[in-house]
N, C-alpha and C positions, 0 to 999 in steps of 0.2 A: 792168367795175368802175365803181362810182359815182364814184370819184375821177377816173378817166380821163375820164368824161363831164363832170363838173362842174368839174374843175380843182382844183388844190391849195388855192386860197383858198375855193372852194365846199365843200371838205372840212370847213371849220369848221361849216357848216350841218348836216353829218351827225354830227359828233362831239359838239358842245356839247349838243344836246338829250338825247342818250343819257347823257352824263356828268351833266347836271343831274338827269335822272330818277333816277339812282342815289343822289343826295343828297336830293332833295325827295320822292321817291315818285311814284306814277302820276297824281297830280292835276294836270291841265293848267292849273289856275288858278295854280299855282306854277311849272310847267315853262316856260310861255311868258314870263313876266316875267324869270325868271332867265336864260333863254336869250337874251332880248333884251339883257340887260346883259353876260353873260359872253362872247358871241360877239365883240362888238367889242373887249372886253378882251383876249381871246386873240389876235385879229388885230393889235391895236396892240402888245401885248407881243411878238409874233413879229416885227413890223416893227422895233421898238426893238432887240431882241436882234440881229436881222440887220444893223442899221446899226452896232452897237457891236462885234460879235464879231471882225470883220476890218478894223479901221481901217487905212488910210483908205478901203478899199473897202467893199462891203456885200454881204450875201447877200440874194437876193430874198425878199420876204415869203412867197411861196408855198412856197418850200423850207423856210423856218423853220416855217411852219404845218404842213407835212407831218412835219417832224422832231419837233414837239411833239405833234401830234394823232395820229399813227400809233401810238405806244406806248399812248396812252390808249384808242384804238379796239381795239387788240389786247387790252388789259387788260379792256375791257368784254365782248369776245367770250368770253374765257376765263372771266371771272367768271360770266357768265350762260350759258355753254356755247352761245351763239348762239341761244338760245330766243327772246329778245326782239328780235333784230335781223333 
């Protein structure tokens, strides 16, 4: 599995471009800049939620990223029936 190889934080690099493609279409002139902005937003959001959700402790950003990104990835696979992935 790519997630096992890249790690849960590297999973952002797999999910975000595919999610962006579903919004912007197949034009890489749009996919690249939107991915460049949304990947750090997803990671930062995951880190913030992980720090706030179990105060005074925290959940690692990698776990939060997997919890947020995995449903999106499953949705993308089901929506496209795996053809584009």
